RONU-26601 format. One line per field, with one value per residue (C-alpha): chain; residue number from 1; x, y, z. Coordinates in steps of 0.2 Angstrom, whole numbers, padded with zeros to 4 digits. Each point is the difference from the previous one (the first is absolute). Example, Ala and Ser with C-alpha at 12.3 -4.5 7.8 and 13.67 -1.06 7.14 Angstrom:
BEGIN
chaine: c(A/A)
num: c(1/2)
c1: c(0062/0006)
c2: c(-0022/0017)
c3: c(0039/-0003)
//
This chain:
BEGIN
chaine: c(A/A/A/A/A/A/A/A/A/A/A/A/A/A/A/A/A/A/A/A/A/A/A/A/A/A/A/A/A/A/A/A/A/A/A/A/A/A/A/A/A/A/A/A/A/A/A/A/A/A/A/A/A/A/A/A/A/A/A/A/A/A/A/A/A/A/A/A/A/A/A/A/A/A/A/A/A/A/A/A/A/A/A/A/A/A/A/A/A/A/A/A/A/A/A/A/A/A/A/A/A/A/A/A/A/A/A/A/A/A/A/A/A/A/A/A/A/A/A/A/A/A/A/A/A/A/A/A/A/A/A/A/A/A/A/A/A/A/A/A/A/A/A/A/A/A/A/A/A/A/A/A/A/A/A/A/A/A/A/A/A/A/A/A/A/A/A/A/A/A/A/A/A/A/A/A/A/A/A/A/A/A/A/A/A/A/A/A/A/A/A/A/A/A/A/A/A/A/A/A/A/A/A/A/A/A/A/A/A/A/A/A/A/A/A/A/A/A/A/A/A/A/A/A/A/A/A/A/A/A/A/A/A/A/A/A)
num: c(1/2/3/4/5/6/7/8/9/10/11/12/13/14/15/16/17/18/19/20/21/22/23/24/25/26/27/28/29/30/31/32/33/34/35/36/37/38/39/40/41/42/43/44/45/46/47/48/49/50/51/52/53/54/55/56/57/58/59/60/61/62/63/64/65/66/67/68/69/70/71/72/73/74/75/76/77/78/79/80/81/82/83/84/85/86/87/88/89/90/91/92/93/94/95/96/97/98/99/100/101/102/103/104/105/106/107/108/109/110/111/112/113/114/115/116/117/118/119/120/121/122/123/124/125/126/127/128/129/130/131/132/133/134/135/136/137/138/139/140/141/142/143/144/145/146/147/148/149/150/151/152/153/154/155/156/157/158/159/160/161/162/163/164/165/166/167/168/169/170/171/172/173/174/175/176/177/178/179/180/181/182/183/184/185/186/187/188/189/190/191/192/193/194/195/196/197/198/199/200/201/202/203/204/205/206/207/208/209/210/211/212/213/214/215/216/217/218/219/220/221/222/223/224/225/226/227/228/229/230/231/232/233/234/235/236)
c1: c(0755/0012/-0003/-0018/0001/0011/-0013/-0014/0010/0004/-0019/-0002/0013/-0007/0000/-0012/0010/0015/-0010/-0007/0018/0005/-0013/0004/0018/-0006/-0007/0013/0005/-0018/-0005/-0005/-0014/-0008/-0007/0001/-0012/0003/-0015/-0013/-0016/-0016/-0015/-0001/0002/0016/0002/0017/0009/0018/0007/-0009/0010/-0008/0007/0003/-0002/-0012/0006/0018/0006/0010/0015/0004/-0004/-0012/-0009/-0003/-0018/-0003/-0015/-0005/-0004/0010/-0004/0014/-0003/0016/0002/0015/0011/-0010/-0016/-0009/-0010/-0016/-0016/-0009/0014/-0002/-0019/0003/0011/-0012/-0013/0012/0002/-0019/-0002/0014/-0008/-0017/0008/-0001/-0010/-0006/-0007/0013/0015/0011/-0003/-0001/0013/0012/0003/0013/0004/0017/0001/0018/0005/0016/-0006/-0009/-0019/-0004/-0017/-0006/0006/-0008/-0016/0000/0004/-0013/-0014/0002/0007/0014/0016/0018/0012/0018/0008/0017/0008/-0012/-0013/-0017/-0015/-0017/-0011/-0019/-0005/-0009/0017/0017/0009/0018/0008/0018/0009/0015/0011/-0001/0004/0015/0015/0006/-0017/-0008/0015/-0008/-0017/0007/0011/-0014/0000/0003/0010/0016/0011/0018/0011/0005/-0018/0002/0016/-0009/-0014/0012/0010/-0016/-0006/0017/-0004/-0016/0003/-0005/-0018/-0013/-0009/0015/0003/-0018/0002/0017/-0004/-0014/0010/0014/-0012/-0009/0016/0011/0010/0005/0006/0010/0009/0004/0017/0008/0001/-0019/0000/0002/-0013/-0012/0003/-0004/-0016/-0006/0008/-0017/-0005/0017)
c2: c(0409/0005/-0017/0001/0018/-0007/-0014/0012/0011/-0015/-0004/0016/-0004/0001/-0019/0001/0011/-0011/-0015/0008/0002/-0017/-0009/0009/-0005/-0018/0001/0012/-0014/0000/0018/0003/-0013/0009/0016/0004/0011/0006/0001/-0002/0009/-0009/0011/0017/-0007/-0002/-0019/-0003/-0015/0000/-0005/-0004/-0008/-0001/-0011/0011/-0014/-0015/-0017/0004/-0011/0008/-0010/0008/-0013/0012/0005/-0017/0001/0016/0003/0017/0009/-0004/0007/0000/0003/0004/-0001/0009/-0009/0008/-0006/-0017/-0008/-0003/-0009/0016/0007/-0015/0003/0019/-0003/-0013/0014/0012/-0012/-0002/0019/0002/-0012/0010/0018/0002/0010/-0014/-0017/-0014/0010/-0009/-0019/-0009/-0013/0014/0005/-0007/0005/-0001/0002/0005/-0001/-0002/-0013/-0016/0003/-0016/0006/0005/-0016/-0010/0009/-0001/-0019/-0005/0013/0003/-0017/0009/-0009/0007/-0006/0004/0008/0003/0008/0012/-0002/-0009/0000/0001/-0012/-0001/0018/0012/0007/-0008/0005/-0001/0002/0008/-0001/0011/-0006/-0017/0005/-0006/0013/-0005/0003/0013/0009/0018/-0006/-0012/0014/0013/-0003/0008/-0015/-0002/-0009/0001/0013/-0013/0002/0019/-0001/-0012/0012/0015/-0012/-0003/0018/0006/-0009/0010/0016/0011/-0008/0010/-0017/-0008/0016/0000/-0017/0002/0016/-0008/-0015/0011/0010/-0015/-0009/0015/-0010/-0014/0013/0010/-0016/-0005/0003/0018/0000/0001/0018/0009/-0011/0003/0019/0000/-0010/0011/0017/0008/-0004/0006)
c3: c(0482/-0014/-0008/0001/-0008/-0014/-0004/-0001/-0012/-0011/-0001/-0010/-0013/-0018/-0004/-0014/-0012/0003/-0004/-0016/-0005/0006/-0010/-0016/0003/0001/-0017/-0008/-0013/-0006/0003/-0018/0002/0015/0006/0019/0009/0018/0012/-0014/0007/-0001/-0004/0009/0018/0009/-0005/-0008/-0007/0006/-0017/-0016/-0014/-0017/-0015/-0015/-0012/0003/-0002/0005/0014/0015/0004/0017/0014/0009/-0016/-0008/0006/-0008/-0012/-0007/0016/0015/0017/0014/0018/0010/0019/0007/0013/0014/-0007/0000/-0014/0009/-0005/-0002/-0011/-0011/-0002/-0002/-0015/-0007/0000/-0008/-0014/-0003/0001/-0013/-0012/0002/0000/-0019/-0012/-0011/0007/0001/-0007/0013/-0001/0017/-0006/-0005/0019/0012/0018/0008/0019/0006/0018/0009/0013/-0003/0004/0009/0006/-0017/-0008/0013/-0003/-0019/0001/0013/-0003/-0019/-0005/-0010/-0004/0001/-0013/0001/-0015/0006/0016/0008/-0014/0002/-0012/0009/-0010/0002/-0001/-0012/-0006/-0003/0016/0007/0017/0000/0016/-0002/0014/-0008/-0018/-0009/0002/-0017/-0009/0011/0008/0002/0006/0012/0007/0001/0019/0017/0008/-0008/0012/-0005/-0008/-0014/-0006/0000/-0010/-0012/-0003/-0003/-0012/-0010/0001/-0007/-0016/-0002/0009/-0014/0001/0009/0003/0009/0009/0007/0007/0007/0008/0010/0005/0006/0011/0006/0005/0006/0013/-0011/-0013/0013/0005/-0018/-0008/0000/-0019/-0001/0007/-0016/-0009/0015/-0001/-0018/0002/0015/-0004/-0004/0018/0007)
//
């Protein structure tokens, strides 16, 4: 009963703010090229894009592996570790992209070929992929660990599976999870966090990861206690 209660509590953790911070960390070396908007609202109804990333200067190529597909307006749909990227979720975001293109004061201000969609999920969405291949005739082209381009649709699209990303290239998004298995992983996270502990972005991600993996961090090395207290002192 206690374990069920803890799982229910974890399901209410604020994953999206941490993801918003995490995706900015991913692009920190090219942050001057991009503008980030959290929960961009569409119209006056409660329809919100999880993250909208806009290029500041047209024609600039993004070098980050998860941003090479980017054009001018880049819509990101994020599913937390407790959620699954379903067939309906795919079409919902496709609709959001169309609405975003049309939600302007002047006709055709946002060009249809200037929009991309990125779907981000911890798990590999087998049912969705099967549907898109067999029903829609889309192709999935691997672009590195955990990254596939979805070809054949109206917009350039990519699928990012965070659990399969490269730890070297996408350390923080890969570790934005609730299933750290070993205390060595917790120690590595604190080691990396220590290099950026003055950053609110890194703190937001680390705070959420600690809360989602409490048991693993409790088992980690004793010298982590001071760092853990510093990170979580506002909650203490």
